[in-house]
Residue, then its C-alpha position, 0 to 999 in steps of 0.5 A: m452458492a460462492s461465498m464472498l469474502t469480507l474485510d474481517g474475513l480477509v484480515r483473519s486469514e492474513s498471516l501475522q507475518a504478512v501483516d507485519r511485511s505490509r506494515r514494514r513496507l508502508n513504513g519504508f516509503p521515504a518520509p517527506a523533505r524538509r526545505k532548507s530555506t524554510g524548514h517547512l515540509t514539502l509535499s510528498a513526491q506523486d510525480p511518475a518518475s518519484i512513483a516508479a522510483g518507490h518514493g513518497i505518497g504517490a508510490a505508497r498509493e501505488w502499493i496499496k492499490s496493487q494490494f487491493e487488486r490482488y485481494s480483489k483477485d483472489a476473492a474472485d478466483a475464490s469464488r469460482 
């Protein structure tokens, strides 16, 4: 019977370099801009053009989703 990868096992299997790359990638998404007129933060971009350009929370969300999809595929391949 094939074993299931647990989150704990997945995290332990990642090298420190991979964890650092993920941290850098997440830190690299541009932060929300301040509106000049009010000084308040605007909502982070979630429109398709901004996501495609790699900007805003929408782009970060899509990157995180792609990482979990990759982990899922790797786990499925490992269980065969």
